[in-house]
LUMTI-918933 format. One record per residue (C-alpha): residue in one letter; x, y, z. Coordinates in pm, whole numbers, plus 50000, padded with zeros to 5 digits. Example, Ala and Ser with C-alpha at 12.3 -4.5 7.8 and 13.67 -1.06 7.14 Angstrom:
REC/kemi/X/Y/Z
REC/A/51230/49550/50780
REC/S/51367/49894/50714
END
This chain:
REC/kemi/X/Y/Z
REC/M/08698/46253/23893
REC/S/08811/46331/24243
REC/A/09032/46078/24418
REC/N/08926/45925/24747
REC/R/09223/45979/24980
REC/Q/09075/45788/25272
REC/T/09325/45542/25421
REC/A/09258/45181/25320
REC/R/09110/44965/25594
REC/M/09355/44681/25537
REC/A/09490/44413/25772
REC/P/09462/44363/26059
REC/D/09107/44499/26016
REC/T/08955/44522/25669
REC/G/08626/44692/25597
REC/L/08386/44705/25304
REC/F/08441/44958/25025
REC/I/08106/45086/24901
REC/D/08031/45401/24705
REC/G/08384/45534/24748
REC/R/08411/45485/25125
REC/W/08541/45227/25371
REC/R/08282/45118/25624
REC/D/08192/44847/25873
REC/A/07921/44594/25797
REC/A/07571/44727/25864
REC/D/07524/44478/26145
REC/G/07884/44496/26267
REC/A/07960/44134/26174
REC/V/08325/44032/26127
REC/R/08527/43722/26052
REC/E/08870/43640/26189
REC/V/09170/43629/25953
REC/V/09418/43352/26037
REC/D/09790/43336/25960
REC/P/09831/42988/25805
REC/A/10197/42972/25908
REC/S/10107/42989/26278
REC/G/09736/42917/26298
REC/Q/09697/43240/26496
REC/V/09436/43510/26442
REC/T/09598/43820/26293
REC/G/09301/44040/26209
REC/R/08936/44070/26121
REC/V/08735/44139/25807
REC/A/08385/44282/25780
REC/R/08106/44046/25668
REC/A/07850/44219/25449
REC/A/07483/44214/25542
REC/A/07195/44244/25295
REC/Q/07182/44620/25353
REC/D/07549/44652/25256
REC/L/07485/44463/24933
REC/D/07183/44679/24852
REC/D/07397/44988/24906
REC/A/07666/44847/24676
REC/L/07406/44768/24409
REC/A/07265/45118/24430
REC/A/07614/45268/24406
REC/A/07708/45056/24104
REC/Q/07383/45139/23928
REC/R/07414/45512/24001
REC/A/07776/45526/23882
REC/F/07727/45324/23563
REC/G/07556/45595/23357
REC/P/07824/45859/23411
REC/W/08117/45612/23393
REC/R/08014/45461/23060
REC/Q/08020/45814/22915
REC/V/08378/45880/23029
REC/A/08617/45875/22733
REC/A/08821/45558/22695
REC/R/09147/45755/22722
REC/D/09034/45901/23055
REC/R/08937/45560/23190
REC/A/09280/45442/23076
REC/A/09450/45723/23267
REC/V/09289/45606/23593
REC/L/09404/45248/23537
REC/R/09758/45351/23446
REC/R/09785/45564/23759
REC/A/09650/45276/23968
REC/A/09917/45050/23817
REC/E/10184/45297/23926
REC/L/10045/45304/24279
REC/V/10036/44925/24301
REC/R/10402/44910/24200
REC/E/10494/45176/24454
REC/R/10306/45003/24735
REC/A/10403/44647/24638
REC/P/10641/44572/24930
REC/A/10380/44651/25195
REC/I/10098/44475/25008
REC/A/10316/44169/24945
REC/A/10388/44141/25317
REC/T/10015/44147/25388
REC/I/09941/43879/25127
REC/S/10219/43659/25263
REC/R/10085/43692/25616
REC/E/09728/43615/25513
REC/I/09777/43332/25265
REC/G/10126/43202/25345
REC/K/10298/43234/25010
REC/P/10658/43363/25006
REC/V/10688/43740/24989
REC/A/10873/43715/24656
REC/E/10579/43524/24504
REC/A/10338/43784/24641
REC/G/10552/44054/24484
REC/Q/10529/43885/24145
REC/E/10153/43860/24188
REC/L/10137/44237/24239
REC/A/10352/44294/23930
REC/N/10089/44094/23741
REC/C/09817/44318/23887
REC/A/09990/44627/23753
REC/D/10035/44458/23416
REC/A/09662/44380/23404
REC/F/09577/44743/23478
REC/D/09819/44869/23212
REC/W/09703/44619/22948
REC/C/09334/44693/22996
REC/A/09404/45065/23005
REC/E/09549/45049/22655
REC/E/09324/44781/22510
REC/G/09014/44958/22639
REC/R/09100/45240/22399
REC/R/09069/44990/22113
REC/A/08723/44848/22182
REC/Y/08642/44904/21817
REC/G/08314/44854/21637
REC/R/08303/44808/21261
REC/L/08121/44903/20942
REC/V/07941/44625/20757
REC/P/07909/44673/20378
REC/A/07543/44724/20295
REC/R/07341/44577/20011
REC/Q/07201/44915/19905
REC/P/07385/45245/19853
REC/D/07159/45445/20087
REC/I/07211/45211/20384
REC/T/07483/45240/20651
REC/Q/07543/44941/20882
REC/T/07743/44980/21204
REC/V/07838/44734/21478
REC/L/07898/44895/21818
REC/R/08062/44753/22131
REC/E/07906/44890/22449
REC/P/07968/44821/22819
REC/I/07743/44543/22944
REC/G/07656/44714/23273
REC/P/07718/44655/23645
REC/V/07911/44334/23714
REC/A/07907/44094/24009
REC/A/08251/43938/24043
REC/F/08390/43675/24279
REC/S/08764/43626/24329
REC/P/08952/43346/24513
REC/W/09195/43338/24803
REC/N/09492/43170/24631
REC/F/09576/43481/24427
REC/P/09390/43740/24631
REC/A/09522/44040/24436
REC/S/09583/43929/24077
REC/Q/09251/43753/24028
REC/A/09071/44060/24160
REC/A/09284/44285/23938
REC/K/09177/44103/23621
REC/K/08812/44163/23700
REC/F/08854/44522/23817
REC/A/09068/44615/23516
REC/A/08848/44463/23245
REC/A/08526/44602/23391
REC/I/08664/44953/23444
REC/A/08833/44973/23104
REC/S/08513/44862/22932
REC/G/08302/45129/23101
REC/C/08130/44895/23348
REC/T/08087/44927/23721
REC/I/08167/44633/23947
REC/I/08092/44479/24286
REC/L/08370/44239/24378
REC/K/08323/43979/24648
REC/G/08680/43936/24770
REC/P/08825/43641/24962
REC/E/08756/43678/25333
REC/E/09047/43440/25408
REC/A/09287/43694/25256
REC/P/09121/44035/25222
REC/G/09429/44256/25217
REC/G/09521/44218/24850
REC/S/09186/44318/24701
REC/A/09151/44595/24960
REC/A/09485/44740/24851
REC/L/09379/44731/24486
REC/V/09052/44913/24540
REC/Q/09235/45176/24745
REC/A/09486/45225/24462
REC/L/09198/45269/24217
REC/A/09032/45525/24445
REC/D/09358/45714/24491
REC/A/09405/45710/24113
REC/G/09081/45903/24072
REC/L/08819/45636/24013
REC/P/08477/45788/24086
REC/A/08274/45661/24380
REC/G/08058/45359/24302
REC/V/08253/45235/24001
REC/A/08444/44973/24202
REC/N/08293/44830/24520
REC/L/08441/44560/24744
REC/V/08253/44334/24983
REC/F/08337/44028/25192
REC/G/08124/43776/25373
REC/D/07918/43460/25335
REC/P/07960/43344/24972
REC/P/07618/43182/24920
REC/M/07439/43478/25076
REC/I/07630/43731/24867
REC/S/07594/43546/24537
REC/G/07228/43473/24610
REC/H/07167/43843/24670
REC/L/07373/43998/24390
REC/I/07321/43768/24092
REC/P/06939/43780/24083
REC/S/06937/44160/24121
REC/P/06816/44338/23805
REC/V/07105/44580/23851
REC/I/07364/44310/23772
REC/R/07417/44236/23401
REC/K/07718/44002/23410
REC/V/07882/43751/23647
REC/S/08253/43671/23669
REC/F/08369/43391/23899
REC/T/08704/43227/23971
REC/G/08695/42930/24204
REC/S/08594/42567/24242
REC/V/08396/42361/23993
REC/P/08099/42287/24224
REC/V/08054/42651/24319
REC/G/08102/42763/23959
REC/K/07830/42529/23839
REC/S/07596/42652/24110
REC/L/07654/43017/24019
REC/A/07614/42941/23647
REC/E/07278/42780/23720
REC/L/07169/43081/23923
REC/A/07288/43325/23659
REC/G/07115/43123/23385
REC/R/06783/43151/23561
REC/H/06820/43529/23544
REC/M/06972/43543/23192
REC/K/07308/43678/23310
REC/P/07617/43588/23103
REC/C/07907/43438/23297
REC/T/08282/43411/23279
REC/L/08387/43104/23478
REC/E/08749/43014/23549
REC/L/08726/42698/23756
REC/G/08955/42418/23867
REC/G/09227/42232/23682
REC/H/09425/41908/23699
REC/A/09703/41994/23459
REC/P/09894/41720/23275
REC/V/10260/41745/23176
REC/L/10396/41532/22891
REC/V/10772/41479/22907
REC/F/10918/41325/22592
REC/D/11247/41142/22555
REC/D/11415/41406/22337
REC/V/11461/41652/22629
REC/D/11696/41661/22926
REC/P/11485/41485/23193
REC/E/11680/41623/23489
REC/A/11649/41984/23372
REC/V/11279/41940/23297
REC/A/11222/41775/23636
REC/R/11368/42077/23812
REC/A/11153/42314/23606
REC/V/10838/42113/23677
REC/A/10915/42104/24050
REC/A/10959/42482/24061
REC/A/10619/42528/23896
REC/K/10445/42252/24092
REC/F/10530/42381/24439
REC/R/10462/42748/24369
REC/N/10210/42874/24625
REC/A/10221/42526/24784
REC/G/10050/42387/24474
REC/Q/09742/42602/24535
REC/V/09734/42718/24174
REC/C/09461/42624/23925
REC/I/09719/42574/23648
REC/S/09964/42384/23870
REC/P/10129/42089/23688
REC/T/10006/41780/23875
REC/R/09973/41473/23652
REC/L/10322/41406/23516
REC/F/10340/41162/23224
REC/V/10696/41074/23126
REC/Q/10811/40870/22826
REC/R/10934/40536/22953
REC/G/11291/40569/22833
REC/V/11361/40870/23056
REC/Y/11115/40802/23335
REC/E/11363/40680/23597
REC/R/11596/40974/23544
REC/F/11305/41219/23560
REC/A/11151/41058/23870
REC/T/11482/41059/24057
REC/A/11552/41422/23971
REC/F/11196/41533/24052
REC/A/11203/41362/24390
REC/Q/11537/41526/24467
REC/A/11406/41868/24364
REC/A/11094/41822/24576
REC/G/11299/41719/24875
REC/A/11522/42024/24838
REC/I/11236/42276/24850
REC/V/11279/42505/25153
REC/V/10948/42514/25342
REC/G/10867/42775/25602
REC/R/10707/43111/25677
REC/G/10669/43319/25365
REC/D/10837/43619/25521
REC/Q/11161/43432/25601
REC/P/11468/43459/25373
REC/G/11527/43165/25143
REC/V/11182/43010/25187
REC/Q/11049/42863/24860
REC/M/10715/42723/24977
REC/G/10481/42835/25251
REC/P/10191/42661/25425
REC/L/09858/42558/25286
REC/S/09593/42823/25336
REC/S/09390/42657/25610
REC/R/09338/42352/25825
REC/R/09066/42245/25581
REC/R/09311/42247/25289
REC/L/09571/42060/25492
REC/D/09322/41789/25585
REC/A/09199/41758/25225
REC/V/09551/41713/25084
REC/R/09648/41467/25356
REC/A/09335/41259/25287
REC/L/09412/41232/24915
REC/V/09773/41129/24978
REC/D/09686/40883/25254
REC/E/09423/40717/25035
REC/A/09664/40681/24742
REC/V/09934/40534/24964
REC/G/09683/40300/25125
REC/L/09594/40173/24778
REC/G/09958/40098/24699
REC/A/10114/40421/24573
REC/T/10487/40473/24621
REC/V/10604/40787/24798
REC/L/10905/40928/24611
REC/A/10924/41244/24825
REC/G/10733/41397/25114
REC/G/10395/41245/25183
REC/A/10306/41395/25520
REC/A/10220/41711/25708
REC/L/10499/41886/25895
REC/E/10490/41884/26273
REC/G/10452/42209/26461
REC/P/10229/42514/26423
REC/G/10070/42613/26095
REC/F/09929/42421/25800
REC/F/10246/42290/25634
REC/F/10261/41984/25408
REC/Q/10576/41839/25257
REC/P/10641/41878/24883
REC/T/10522/41537/24768
REC/A/10574/41308/24468
REC/L/10379/40984/24424
REC/A/10433/40700/24176
REC/D/10246/40377/24104
REC/V/09918/40543/24195
REC/P/09625/40308/24119
REC/A/09368/40433/23870
REC/C/09097/40412/24135
REC/A/09268/40665/24364
REC/R/09075/40990/24398
REC/I/09386/41199/24334
REC/W/09380/41099/23966
REC/H/09034/41250/23931
REC/E/09018/41527/24193
REC/E/09226/41843/24187
REC/P/09453/41815/24494
REC/F/09515/42192/24510
REC/G/09823/42127/24717
REC/P/10193/42035/24691
REC/V/10139/41688/24544
REC/A/10240/41554/24201
REC/I/10170/41208/24061
REC/L/10402/41037/23810
REC/D/10325/40782/23540
REC/T/10480/40654/23216
REC/F/10377/40645/22852
REC/D/10515/40481/22541
REC/S/10349/40651/22243
REC/I/10219/41001/22186
REC/G/09870/40864/22140
REC/Q/09886/40695/22479
REC/A/10020/41016/22636
REC/L/09733/41222/22500
REC/D/09477/40961/22608
REC/K/09610/40978/22964
REC/A/09633/41357/22964
REC/N/09276/41396/22838
REC/D/09128/41136/23074
REC/T/08981/41398/23307
REC/T/08676/41618/23339
REC/Y/08907/41921/23368
REC/G/09047/42118/23075
REC/L/09227/42428/23198
REC/A/09607/42418/23160
REC/S/09836/42159/23004
REC/Y/10207/42133/22931
REC/A/10449/41940/22713
REC/F/10827/41921/22691
REC/T/10974/41825/22355
REC/D/11188/41981/22084
REC/R/11047/41776/21796
REC/A/10821/41971/21564
REC/D/10604/41668/21482
REC/R/10534/41606/21850
REC/I/10459/41972/21913
REC/A/10207/41968/21628
REC/Q/10038/41650/21753
REC/V/10016/41772/22112
REC/S/09888/42114/22004
REC/E/09613/41944/21804
REC/G/09530/41664/22045
REC/M/09544/41820/22391
REC/Q/09198/41896/22533
REC/A/09261/42213/22731
REC/G/09207/42585/22710
REC/M/09582/42652/22739
REC/L/09897/42463/22642
REC/G/10251/42554/22746
REC/I/10530/42393/22545
REC/N/10870/42383/22716
REC/H/10769/42641/22979
REC/F/10494/42732/23227
REC/A/10421/43103/23168
REC/L/10050/43103/23081
REC/G/09913/43390/23291
REC/V/10014/43703/23100
REC/A/09781/44000/23073
REC/E/09783/44014/22694
REC/A/09677/43649/22645
REC/P/09339/43479/22700
REC/F/09319/43269/23018
REC/G/09054/43003/23071
REC/G/08947/42646/23016
REC/I/08705/42397/22865
REC/K/08496/42109/23001
REC/D/08447/42137/23378
REC/S/08719/42403/23397
REC/G/08469/42664/23286
REC/Y/08403/42892/22991
REC/G/08483/43242/22881
REC/R/08824/43404/22907
REC/E/09004/43660/23118
REC/G/09302/43848/22979
REC/G/09374/43947/22621
REC/I/09119/44105/22392
REC/E/08881/43823/22475
REC/G/08878/43930/22839
REC/L/08762/44281/22755
REC/E/08505/44167/22502
REC/A/08335/43966/22777
REC/Y/08242/44295/22947
REC/T/08075/44438/22638
REC/V/07763/44375/22431
REC/T/07722/44402/22057
REC/K/07471/44644/21907
REC/F/07389/44651/21535
REC/V/07272/44989/21397
REC/T/07142/45013/21041
REC/Q/07040/45350/20891
REC/R/06881/45451/20564
REC/T/06969/45792/20428
REC/A/06671/46029/20447
REC/A/06500/46093/20116
END
């Protein structure tokens, strides 16, 4: 397994990585990359043409046979080395991510630490993709269940975590013995480009991991129907996820879909409301609220609501907003003008319907796509923000009296990704754990995205899981082998 030592074509100009080499698009097409803190163009990224996708499919198909035969411990060695390289290169990659997506450099650094963790976890867990023996009904019969790699994968990763979401898909596919074509985010190509370069430098054979950028409908419409592709993994919006699931279903391709969220937080009256408010604010405004598990719908028991609301508004108002590469900045801009306009429309509608602005509520003047950390109260039930994921730095506050009422409000959504509760009472923890309709529940903290745990949702938030043993199993198929001893 010879390493590809070619220099990564990262920002300001990012190419396609196909069959172990960086290259321009076949037709030379590019897209501009914009710094959301200034609105200025900072680079370009190649936009794949049909010929590029055909070349990636051929490379993934050609590499799959040899790669699936590589011993699990040798696949693990590549991933562990790639994890080391990501950690070594983290400062430079973090600066690129911050420039492309706007998040503070420290947040980008933590994202890269999560990438390395995903590589390390899958490296080790891939060595434990065990089958099993099934006791037979007759003494001359042996029954074996095998786990085998599913085949070449088409994966699609989002812009809000341009490295870590790509890392989950790369790591699970590679550890399982699959090959992969990843469609990375053209808004922020540098993170996924750095990962695929680290994998190549770690010794990953050509064709095992391929990276393309470009028009999402064209790429998904070309890759998913291809007979080469045997699985689809997508992280992104609910409408796009449903569209890809429909396309994959027509071609009998299994999917892992991690879609949007509208996470509730239940704050009970047995906790310190000021301390919880500060913790919720820190989680809410991470990455300017552009996080699928961001706590957004805050339901607070009536007896502590005023204290919580005051403290949350103060914490929101104290958030330092600015360029992600500046010291002390806690929140950067939204990713694009489109996101800024979408968040502003949701807030303006809620306020127009009678909502109270506790903090923020408007875009910041000047260059870039900045929006104030915002808290809204008294939001009418008809406001879209109750039912649509804002994907921005906006939280909405409401009260509850009983635990049943709290759960009814929390579950009154088509989403079911993340959820949170703050209480020290065992009876309340048990009731919330049983009654919350979500794929994940954090009690008294927000750390859901760890490599060793399953990550995913229910209802419109998707199906399947990334992370944990469940994440690797999604890249394998089950084969039953039964054998009778020869007479």
